[in-house]
C-alpha positions, -999 to +999 in steps of 0.1 A: +069+089-208+074+053-217+062+028-191+064-013-189+049-023-162+019-003-140-005-006-113-033+009-096-028+009-055-058+013-034-038+033-010-010+054-007+016+030+015+001+000-005+017+020-035+051+029-019+052-011-008+045-018-051+069+007-059+097-003-038+097-039-048+096-027-084+126-003-076+144-031-058+139-058-093+157-034-114+125-013-131+131+025-125+100+035-107+078+065-099+051+065-076+019+092-083-009+104-061-039+108-078-041+106-121-011+125-132-022+148-158+013+152-175+021+123-193+056+136-197+064+152-162+083+121-150+115+110-182+120+077-191+107+049-169+101+016-165+072+015-142+046+038-131+021+032-097-007+052-097-017+057-057-055+064-053-071+064-019-102+039-024-099+010-002-126+023+020-145+047-008-174+044-018-179+014-046-189+038-076-168+064-063-133+042-064-144+021-095-145+049-110-113+065-103-100+028-109-107+031-140-099+066-151-062+055-140-066+029-167-072+050-195-041+072-188-020+038-183-034+027-218-030+061-233+008+058-226+013+024-236+010-003-209+005-036-218-005-051-184-020-032-155-022-044-118-047-038-094-026-034-064-043-041-034-032-048+002-015-081+014-042-093+041-071-082+017-083-052+035-116-049+023-155-050+033-180-071+019-193-044+002-161-039-019-140-029-032-115-055-043-145-078-061-162-045-085-125-028-091-111-061-104-148-068-125-147-035-139-108-033-152-115-072-170-144-061-186-124-027-198-101-049-210-124-079-224-102-105-214-114-140-195-102-152-163-083-129-140-054-137-112-060-130-081-030-133-051-027-112-020+007-133-012+035-117-001+060-142+015+088-118+024+064-100+047+045-131+062+013-131+037+011-169+023-019-181+006-020-221+007-058-240-005-069-202-015-065-196+020-047-162+031-021-170+063-003-140+082+027-154+102+016-184+097-020-178+114-051-176+094-060-142+083-095-143+104-071-149+135-046-130+130-047-090+147-063-076+110-096-092+125-094-062+149-086-039+116-110-005+130-123+002+092-120-032+078-118-065+102-107-089+079-131-124+097-126-146+070-092-162+059-106-183+028-101-157-003-131-172-027-157-165+001-144-131+003-139-123-040-176-136-041-195-114-019-178-086-042-177-097-074-200-112-102-177-138-110-169-173-099-137-178-079-117-208-081-081-219-067-052-222-087-035-243-057-001-243-049+007-277-068+000-271-099+016-235-094+052-254-087+045-277-117+054-247-137+038-224-160+022-250-185+001-268-155-008-236-146-024-228-180-039-267-182-056-264-148-071-231-158-086-242-191-101-268-169-121-251-149-155-249-154-166-212-159-147-191-187-142-155-170-138-168-137-117-156-107-086-173-102-073-172-066-039-185-069-017-200-039+021-190-035+046-197-002+070-188-017+093-165-043+097-195-070+056-196-070+056-157-073+077-160-102+051-187-120+025-163-109+039-131-122+048-149-160+008-162-160-003-126-157+020-114-177-002-132-208-030-112-199-044-078-195-051-069-161-039-090-124-053-081-084-030-088-060-002-075-031+033-067-036+047-099-043+026-108-073+043-070-083+074-089-077+067-118-100+060-093-124+089-074-126+108-106-126+088-116-158+088-080-175+128-079-175+129-112-186+102-105-216+123-071-229+157-088-220+165-053-198+195-052-173+187-043-134+186-004-130+205+008-099+191+038-085+214+068-067+207+078-042+184+097-029+196+136-033+197+149+002+166+173+017+180+181+048+160+199+074+148+182+108+129+149+113+093+136+127+068+111+124+032+105+126+014+076+138-020+069+133-026+031+127-041+008+155-026-025+147-008-046+167+026-040+150+028-004+155+020+000+191+050-019+195+067+005+173+056+032+191+066+016+226+103+009+213+108+047+199+102+063+233+135+045+244+152+069+217+126+100+211+103+124+226+073+109+217+039+125+228+006+103+229-026+121+216-056+116+230-078+106+205-109+118+220-096+156+225-086+152+188-120+145+180-134+172+200-112+201+186-079+216+169-068+224+205-050+190+203-036+195+170-019+231+189-004+210+218+010+185+194+030+217+170+039+228+205+055+200+217+076+189+186+086+230+184+102+226+221+123+190+202+126+198+169+157+215+169+173+183+195+162+156+174+132+138+161+100+139+168+072+105+174+035+120+176+015+094+179-029+086+177-022+052+179-045+030+203-060+000+213-086-020+194-106-016+223-101+021+228-109+028+194-143+000+188-153+026+222-147+059+202-166+043+173-197+033+194-202+070+202-188+088+170-191+063+145-167+044+119-160+063+097-167+098+113-138+087+140-116+078+113-122+111+094-118+130+124-083+115+130-070+112+099-074+152+093-061+160+124-032+143+118-029+155+086-031+189+096-004+181+131+018+171+094+015+200+081+020+224+105+052+200+111+067+207+075+061+245+080+082+243+108+110+231+092+103+193+094+118+183+055+120+140+066+090+126+075+073+090+083+035+085+082+027+051+094-011+040+087-025+039+054-051+064+062-034+084+078-007+088+050-031+095+024-043+123+047-014+135+052-001+134+013-029+150+003-031+178+030+003+185+015+000+183-019+022+156-029+022+148-063+048+124-073+077+111-055+111+096-067+113+059-054+147+051-033+159+023-010+148+000+011+141+014+048+119-023+059+102-051+035+078-031+019+090+004+032+114+024+008+128+057+010+103+088-011+120+116-024+091+143-033+090+157-069+089+191-076+072+202-043+062+235-033+085+252-010+116+227-011+113+184-013+107+162+016+125+128+022+094+106+031+084+068+040+047+060+042+046+024+063+016+003+066+006-006+103+024-040+101+053-036+083+087-028+102+107-043+126+104-030+165+132-005+162+115+009+128+108+046+142+145+054+150+159+032+125+137+048+098+146+087+106+181+080+108+183+069+077+160+096+059+186+124+042 
């Protein structure tokens, strides 16, 4: 296997988002689930995204997993490894973005490291070191109500300093727009020799400059916007022609969607989906209580699958989630619901579902792990940041899937995505 560019992603939907960006840029891309054990399994590819589920994992476990992935990627000759994080910098004061970045940089031996979650295509921009979501400061956006990682500070330098042992400085947008040489000069004037560089970016032109800058180092940290810049720089460096992949092979079978995200966007999408298909809204309290709700969900699906797609949702309002967490504990609540939704996904596949959409990063991770998926081929884009996926070598037959971050997609995402999966 050969690869020009690689990434370690902290969750599965984010990995799909980046893999989609690289495929659109012209790189033949494969997404693995976990660290691949067979380096020859994927043939000739340009880029690989290793998907881990470490965004909310204990720090020591997350760092260990990231370093194991980095070891494999260096072994196959990858020069630059991007640590892919969410475009809303989802984390807590305890980690894990800063700690993993520190570990990867220390392993590489480089000095400064570029960090930016900017992804203007999806409304994420960074200005003066502050992250904006659709022109609203991060701490004023719906992300302040995230059930696991509520984001209460838009200033990325402050966020990173609470997690990292490295100083943080801002590379302002005026310098970025002045070009690569201006960025190099500004970094040289920073008083520290090993800082994290929080880079501003408000459009794709900024990302292209930052991609060239990051590619001069061994490690960077960012969202798919930085991935776009890295892909452009990689293709320029290697004088490669854009690769246009053929459509994914059809898998047939029934169609279904599962939603575990509690984001405002996913809640809107579920409401719209009710106008197009049968939708079952699960009671999260009953999901936590035991398996009966899982059985009822599968019975609901079996009644409707022959006539079209179905959506099964455990999504709830931030207020309802907060009450559940207060009663059962934050981590315990999330884990119980994820496990129940994963059990539903397994039952759906056993019932003949071969086209499956999953909404929510933690939910996607639980579903993919339960189904035992090891890698995906990346297909066409369903929505910004959400590609079609086809499993590779899945026992019992391959699946067509989409893994959607909670905040991604338009209001009609579910019916549109299910109609396009083949």
